[in-house]
N, C-alpha and C positions, 0 to 999 in steps of 0.2 A: 417603269420600275426597276432603281438599282439591284439586281438582285445580291449584291454583294453588301450593301446598307440594311438590304429587307434581314439578310439573315443575320448578321451580325446583331440587331436589335432586337430579334424572335430568341436567337440562343441565350443574349443578357438579361434581357428578360426570362425568360425559362428559366436557365438557373438560379437567378435573383428569387424566384415564386419557392424551386423546388427547396434550395435551401431555408428558408421561411418555415417553408411545409414542416421540413423533417426537423428543424433544430430548436423550433419555437413552441412552448406550450402555447401559448394565446399568438397567433399573428395577426394578430389588432395593436398589440404594441408597437410591434414597428409601423404603427401610420403615427405620426406624434404631432397633432398640427402645432404648436406652439415653435421646435424644432424648423419644422419646416417652412414655417414664416418666417424666423430669421436667416437659413440661409437664403432661401428664394430674391425674402425680400431686400435682404441685407446686398446678395449678387447684382440685383437689378438699379439699386440706387446708387451702387460702386460706378455701373456701366454707365448710367445715365451722369453721370456725373463726370465722368472721366471720356464720354463719347460725344457726336455733337447729336443730335436727336433724327439727323436724316438714316446717319451709318447706323444706330442702335433698331431702328425699323426693318433695314434690311435683315433683321435674324432670322422673322421666317420665311423669307423668302430665300435665303442663304440653305436654313432645314431643307426646305423641299431640291433646293438644288441636287443634297446629297443622297438625296431619295430617286432621284427622277436620273433616269437612264439616258444620257445625253454623249453615248458617243460620238466619234468625228469621224467623218469616213476618210482617212488621207489616201486613201487607196483612189478616191473621186477625184480629188487634187490633182493627184500626181497626173492621170490619165487629161483634164482637165489643161493643166498646162503643156504636155505634151504636145496635146492638140493644136495650142494656139502657138508653141514656140514654132510648130512645123510651117505654119501659116505666116508668123511673120517672118520666115527666117526664107522666105516665100516671098517678104514687102506683100503679103496680100493683106492691105489696112482693111478693107470692108468687111472684108471674111473676120476679121478677127474682133471686130468690132461685132459680129453676129452671133459670133460665137462666147461673147462675153454676155452677154445678155443672158445666156442657161448660167453662171455660173452664179452658184448660191453660197460661197465665201466671199463676205467683202472687204476681208482684208486682201484675198490672189486679188478681186475685182479694182480693189482700188489700185495696187500696182502693175496689171496690164493697162486699163486706164492713163495713169501717168505716161507708161510705153510709149499709147498712143499722141499720147498731147508731147512726143519729141521731148520731153523732161530729162534732163542729163541723171547718167545712171546715179553719180554720187549723190542727187538730191533725191533718187528715187529709196536708196538705201537707207539714208539718212531720214525722210521719214515714214520711212516704215518701221528703223530698228528703235524711234519715237514712238511710239505707238507698242512695239512691242514691250520697251519698257516702261508705260504707262499703265499697259495692262498687265506687267509683273507687278508696279508697287499696290496698285490697287484689290487686285486678289490677295496679294500679301499681306496689306493691313487689313481687307477681310477673314482672312485665318489667324491673324496675329491678335481679332476682339474674344474668338474663343479659345487663344490660349489664355489672354489676360483673365476670363471667366472663369478658367479651369485656377488659377489662382487665386482669386476671388472667393471663392465657393468653398473650400479647405479654411481662409478665416476665418468665414466667417461660423462657419463650423466649429471651429476651436471656442471662437466669442458667444456662440451659443454657448457651449462647455463652462465656460467661464460664470455665465449668466444662471445658469445651471449652479452649480457650486457655491454662488454667491448667496444665493436664495437657499439652499442646501445647511450652509451655513447661518443662516437667522431661525430655522426651525431645528436645529441637531439638539438642541438642550433639552427643549420639551414640545416640541413632534414625535406626531407617533409615525407609524415605520412605514403609512403607507404615504405620508404625505413626505419623507425623504425616499422613500422610492420612486414615489414618482418627480422630485427632481432630476435623480440622477440617473432615470429615464429619459429625461429633455434635454442630458447635459452628453449623453453617448448618445442620442438618434440627431443630433447636430451635427457632429464629427460624423454621424456616417451619411448621412444627407449628405455631407459635404464633402466627401471623397468621393460617394459614387456620381454624384452630379458630375465633378468633373473629368472621372475616370473611365466613366460609361457614356457621357454623354459631347462635353465640351474638347475634351482632346482626341476621342475618334472624328466628331466633325473638321478639325483644323489640319487633322492629318487629312484627312479626304480631300480637304478646300485645296491643302499646299499637292497633291496629288495631281489634279484635277488640273490648277495651275503649271504645272511643268509640265503633262500632256500637249495644252494647249500652246505653251510656248514651243513645245518642240514641234508644233505643226505649223504656227506660223516662222519657225526657223526654215524648215523645209521651204513654203511658199517663198520664201526672202531667197533662198537659195536658185529657185526656181524664177523668180521675177531679172534677179545677178544673171543666171546663162539668157534669160531669154531677153538681155539687153545685148548681150553680147554678140543674139546668132547662132546661138550653141544647134549642134542638131537632135531630134530631137530623140533618136538612141542617146546620146550622152546625156540630156535632160533625165529621162526614163530611168537608167543607172544610176544615175547621181540623188538621185529623189529617191530612189527604194533604197539606198544605204540608211535613209531617215527611218525607215521604218521595217527593215528586216532584223532579223532577233538569230543571228547569227555565235553558235554555242561555242565555237572554239575558231578562233580564226588560226592557227598555226597551231603545231604539238609543243605540246608543250609538257612531256614528261609525265605528266599525270597517272591516271587509273590505267588510261590504256597502252600507257608504255611497259607497267608490270603485269599489266595484262597476255603482251606477247607473248607469242610462243618461242619455246628456247630452241636453239637448231640440235638436230637427229645429231647426236656421236656416230664417232664415224667408227663400221665397224674394222675388226678386227685384219690387219696387215692391208687397209685399204693407202695406196696411197697418194699423197696429196698432190694432189698437180703442180706443175713447177710456174710459178707465176712467168709469162713471157713478158722480156723486155719491151719495152717501148720505144719506137727507135722516131728521134723528132728529125727533121727535115727543114735544114733552112734553106730560106728562097735565096737562089744564087746572087741577087744581089746581096746578100748580106754574106757570101761567101766572097765576094771579094776582094 
C-alpha cells in the first residue's frame, strides 16, 4: 500500500467525521440520499457521455493504482545498464544476451535488444522516444479524466441546489417548516457532496497520477540516455555517473549567497597596534621568446 495515499484518506475521513460530530446536533442529517444521488448519478452520466466505455471502466483500476506502492528501482536499472555497457564495449554479444534475460524493465529490454540487432542509433532513439510519448499521452489522459470529474461534481451539486430551491418555492406558501427544512437540506447537501467529491477524491487522485507519470517518464528518459551511451560504446564509469545524475538529489549545486552566506563567520577585528602585513608584489617573468 502507498503510505501517502492511505494517510491522506484516513486523515480526510477522520477530519470529516470529527467536524460532523462536533458541529452537528444530529449527524444523520449529513446523509441525504437524494442529494447524493444527484451528484454521483449526474457525474457518472456525464462521464459516460464524455468518454468511451473502455476508458470509464479503467477508473477502478486507476484508483487501486493510487493506493498501490509501485516504487520503481532506478538504481537497479542503472546497475543493469552499466553491466551491459561493459559487456557491449568488449563486443561480447553472447554475454549481453544472457544478461538481457535477467532484465525486468521492458523498456530497457527493448532498447538493448535493438542494439543487439544492430539497429542504427537514430532509429533506436526514435522508437524509444515514441514509446515515452505514448505513455505520457495515455497516462495524462487518465489523470485528465479525474480532473473532468472534479468539474462535473460541483456543477451537479449546484444543479441539485437549484432543484431543491424550485421545490422549496412550490411549498413556500402553505408548506410546513418541516417540509421547507427538508428541501433546504437537499439543496445545501448537494453542494456539499459536489465540493467534497471534487476536492477530496477527484483532484487528489489526478495529481497523484500526474506525479506517478512524471516519475515514470524520468526513469524512461534515464534508460534512454543509457541506451544512447551504450550505442556509442561509452565506458561503464561514464555511463554510471551520467545515469546517477538522473536520480541524485543535490541541495545546492553552487554557493548562491543564501542562508549559508549570512551565517558565515565575520572576520576578527585587528588588535590595537597590529600592523597589517604589506602585500608582496608579484613579479611576472615573461618567457625569453617574448623579450626578444
